[in-house]
C-alpha positions as semicolon CSV with decimal commas, in nm:
position;residue;x (nm);y (nm);z (nm)
1;M;0,000;0,000;0,000
2;N;0,105;0,359;-0,055
3;N;-0,049;0,706;-0,029
4;K;-0,392;0,602;-0,148
5;H;-0,500;0,636;0,216
6;E;-0,601;1,001;0,201
7;T;-0,766;1,000;0,542
8;A;-0,674;0,856;0,879
9;I;-0,921;0,653;1,078
10;A;-0,926;0,814;1,420
11;A;-1,027;0,513;1,623
12;S;-0,746;0,296;1,496
13;R;-0,488;0,575;1,508
14;G;-0,531;0,662;1,875
15;D;-0,701;1,001;1,916
16;K;-0,735;1,118;2,275
17;E;-1,102;1,196;2,216
18;T;-1,180;0,831;2,141
19;G;-1,057;0,691;2,468
20;W;-0,811;0,478;2,272
21;E;-0,514;0,677;2,399
22;S;-0,603;0,569;2,752
23;V;-0,633;0,208;2,640
24;A;-0,288;0,223;2,483
25;A;-0,138;0,390;2,786
26;K;-0,281;0,117;3,006
27;A;-0,182;-0,171;2,783
28;N;-0,043;-0,361;3,082
29;E;-0,397;-0,408;3,209
30;F;-0,463;-0,619;2,901
31;K;-0,173;-0,843;3,004
32;G;-0,347;-0,972;3,312
33;E;-0,363;-0,703;3,578
34;K;-0,690;-0,674;3,768
35;E;-0,957;-0,672;3,497
36;A;-1,333;-0,657;3,488
37;Q;-1,509;-0,929;3,291
38;F;-1,634;-0,834;2,945
39;E;-1,793;-1,048;2,679
40;I;-1,700;-0,981;2,315
41;K;-1,969;-1,055;2,059
42;N;-2,119;-0,924;1,737
43;L;-2,352;-0,627;1,752
44;S;-2,719;-0,724;1,731
45;P;-3,025;-0,522;1,620
46;D;-3,161;-0,587;1,971
47;D;-2,869;-0,415;2,145
48;N;-2,893;-0,079;2,320
49;F;-2,821;0,171;2,042
50;D;-2,804;0,466;2,278
51;Q;-2,495;0,297;2,423
52;V;-2,370;0,216;2,073
53;A;-2,412;0,583;1,980
54;E;-2,218;0,700;2,286
55;A;-1,921;0,484;2,187
56;L;-1,952;0,571;1,819
57;Y;-1,968;0,946;1,878
58;L;-1,637;0,929;2,068
59;V;-1,461;0,752;1,781
60;D;-1,358;1,057;1,581
61;Q;-1,357;1,432;1,643
62;Y;-1,436;1,498;1,276
63;I;-1,651;1,227;1,118
64;F;-1,936;1,160;1,360
65;P;-1,987;1,512;1,499
66;D;-2,002;1,625;1,135
67;L;-2,239;1,345;1,044
68;F;-2,471;1,355;1,348
69;G;-2,434;1,711;1,477
70;D;-2,419;1,612;1,845
71;E;-2,448;1,308;2,070
72;N;-2,829;1,329;2,074
73;G;-2,821;1,315;1,697
74;A;-2,599;1,007;1,719
75;K;-2,851;0,835;1,946
76;K;-3,131;0,931;1,709
77;F;-2,966;0,803;1,392
78;A;-2,711;0,535;1,489
79;K;-2,926;0,229;1,430
80;A;-2,994;0,327;1,068
81;L;-2,622;0,300;0,988
82;F;-2,603;-0,074;1,056
83;T;-2,701;-0,348;0,816
84;D;-2,724;-0,725;0,772
85;D;-2,523;-0,698;0,448
86;P;-2,187;-0,863;0,532
87;N;-2,008;-0,660;0,264
88;A;-2,131;-0,319;0,376
89;L;-1,961;-0,071;0,604
90;F;-2,128;-0,094;0,947
91;S;-2,223;-0,457;0,895
92;Y;-2,352;-0,634;1,206
93;D;-2,124;-0,920;1,103
94;Q;-1,818;-0,694;1,124
95;T;-1,904;-0,489;1,432
96;L;-1,791;-0,620;1,769
97;V;-1,911;-0,495;2,106
98;A;-1,774;-0,549;2,456
99;K;-2,046;-0,604;2,715
100;D;-2,014;-0,594;3,092
101;Q;-2,173;-0,847;3,325
102;D;-2,503;-0,654;3,315
103;G;-2,514;-0,659;2,935
104;N;-2,423;-0,292;2,893
105;I;-2,211;-0,202;2,592
106;A;-1,872;-0,075;2,704
107;G;-1,713;-0,027;2,363
108;L;-1,729;-0,124;1,999
109;L;-1,499;-0,198;1,708
110;I;-1,598;-0,173;1,342
111;Y;-1,384;-0,333;1,075
112;R;-1,427;-0,413;0,708
113;G;-1,312;-0,675;0,462
114;D;-1,175;-0,644;0,110
115;K;-1,524;-0,666;-0,045
116;C;-1,668;-0,375;0,153
117;T;-1,878;-0,131;-0,050
118;P;-1,925;0,245;0,013
119;W;-2,252;0,392;0,131
120;D;-2,506;0,473;-0,140
121;T;-2,691;0,791;-0,045
122;D;-3,027;0,680;-0,190
123;Q;-3,011;0,344;-0,011
124;M;-2,917;0,515;0,315
125;R;-3,207;0,757;0,275
126;E;-3,442;0,457;0,258
127;K;-3,286;0,309;0,573
128;F;-3,344;0,632;0,762
129;L;-3,705;0,642;0,646
130;E;-3,747;0,293;0,794
131;I;-3,690;0,448;1,138
132;S;-3,911;0,746;1,047
133;Q;-3,619;0,985;1,010
134;D;-3,496;1,205;0,729
135;L;-3,135;1,173;0,617
136;P;-2,920;1,395;0,845
137;E;-2,852;1,737;0,698
138;N;-2,477;1,683;0,659
139;F;-2,493;1,317;0,557
140;E;-2,411;1,353;0,188
141;R;-2,122;1,591;0,253
142;A;-1,979;1,376;0,535
143;N;-2,019;1,065;0,320
144;E;-1,820;1,220;0,036
145;K;-1,561;1,381;0,262
146;Y;-1,495;1,088;0,495
147;M;-1,688;0,765;0,462
148;K;-1,626;0,690;0,094
149;K;-1,253;0,722;0,164
150;V;-1,290;0,471;0,447
151;T;-1,407;0,202;0,206
152;D;-1,082;0,192;0,015
153;P;-1,132;-0,078;-0,253
154;E;-0,765;-0,172;-0,262
155;L;-0,737;-0,394;0,045
156;P;-0,563;-0,722;-0,044
157;K;-0,773;-1,034;-0,083
158;D;-0,905;-1,163;0,251
159;A;-0,757;-0,867;0,442
160;A;-0,944;-0,663;0,703
161;E;-0,902;-0,304;0,818
162;I;-0,990;-0,176;1,164
163;E;-1,185;0,140;1,096
164;F;-1,350;0,260;1,417
165;L;-1,285;0,178;1,781
166;G;-1,469;0,358;2,061
167;V;-1,486;0,297;2,438
168;R;-1,751;0,470;2,649
169;E;-1,602;0,710;2,902
170;E;-1,694;0,519;3,217
171;Y;-1,526;0,202;3,086
172;R;-1,189;0,345;2,981
173;G;-0,865;0,214;3,125
174;Q;-0,986;-0,148;3,152
175;G;-0,817;-0,290;2,843
176;I;-1,140;-0,304;2,641
177;G;-0,983;-0,171;2,322
178;G;-0,718;-0,441;2,337
179;K;-0,976;-0,713;2,396
180;L;-1,182;-0,599;2,098
181;M;-0,877;-0,590;1,875
182;Q;-0,762;-0,933;1,989
183;S;-1,100;-1,078;1,895
184;V;-1,047;-0,956;1,540
185;Y;-0,689;-1,085;1,530
186;D;-0,805;-1,434;1,626
187;D;-1,042;-1,454;1,327
188;P;-0,897;-1,706;1,076
189;R;-1,104;-1,562;0,788
190;F;-0,857;-1,277;0,741
191;S;-0,509;-1,298;0,594
192;E;-0,385;-0,969;0,743
193;F;-0,504;-0,662;0,932
194;H;-0,462;-0,292;0,849
195;L;-0,495;0,029;1,050
196;D;-0,370;0,389;1,061
197;V;-0,193;0,561;1,351
198;L;-0,103;0,927;1,410
199;D;0,258;1,029;1,476
200;S;0,131;1,230;1,773
201;H;0,017;0,916;1,958
202;P;0,330;0,718;2,041
203;A;0,150;0,509;2,307
204;A;-0,091;0,371;2,047
205;R;0,198;0,318;1,803
206;S;0,392;0,130;2,072
207;L;0,096;-0,100;2,136
208;Y;0,053;-0,174;1,765
209;D;0,425;-0,249;1,738
210;K;0,390;-0,498;2,024
211;K;0,088;-0,653;1,854
212;G;0,297;-0,728;1,546
213;F;0,200;-0,439;1,316
214;I;0,468;-0,307;1,083
215;P;0,472;0,019;0,881
216;D;0,340;-0,010;0,526
217;G;0,416;0,262;0,272
218;D;0,493;0,630;0,322
219;K;0,327;0,849;0,581
220;F;0,042;1,071;0,461
221;P;-0,138;1,384;0,592
222;N;-0,427;1,355;0,831
223;Y;-0,766;1,509;0,749
224;P;-0,912;1,767;0,738
225;D;-0,628;2,019;0,760
226;G;-0,332;1,788;0,706
227;N;-0,138;1,918;1,007
228;E;-0,045;1,570;1,134
229;W;0,118;1,269;0,974
230;V;-0,025;0,920;0,970
231;Q;0,139;0,582;0,928
232;H;-0,046;0,292;0,771
233;M;0,039;-0,040;0,940
234;V;-0,017;-0,407;0,863
235;R;-0,017;-0,725;1,070
236;K;-0,014;-1,071;0,912
237;N;-0,254;-1,326;1,063
238;P;-0,081;-1,651;1,166
239;N;-0,425;-1,813;1,206
240;Y;-0,508;-1,765;0,837
241;P;-0,528;-2,119;0,692
242;H;-0,419;-2,028;0,338
243;G;-0,099;-1,846;0,423
244;D;0,121;-2,095;0,233
245;E;-0,108;-2,134;-0,065
246;K;0,042;-1,887;-0,311
């Protein structure tokens, strides 16, 4: 891969606003220090989408505030983003949630495979109408500016990219981000994993290094103003069964 990644995905790069910086800084908790119990599973249409929205809104200081307006907007619209289509961005099949012992959602991770398709505005308008809502005012602009760049069509065959990772504020510092990521890493369907990390977040970069990610291609400017540099990183999956079949 090279500079085709025109935007950085905030959740995977380690923005302080996402709560991921605190997860990276407390990486030792993921190694066995006193931990609460969390269950990792796929998101379901029956889950609490107010809690999903809280985690999602914290993912990125640009994308979701621009898309939803505010956190109340996120709670109003979040469910319409998700779909049963396994090849779509925000697929239930490729969204993981961490739940506490009471079933509350502590955090979520959204990834995509190499066959992921971008959002179609007309199709999304129909999905919003299904929940008796109009398409958010900034949806088309945010889709063009951010989301279509997320669904980069050039992922290698059977690869996956971690796009969004958010941990609700009251659950930060408990290793939840690491647990969610590990659940993706253990999936034998994927040959390798991709993500982006900001230069300004060395704690996140250090964690990714320890998890086996290596730099891939040149650094590129972050959106929207390009005042930070981003490194794309890749991790091969040793659990992938076809690794020797070339």
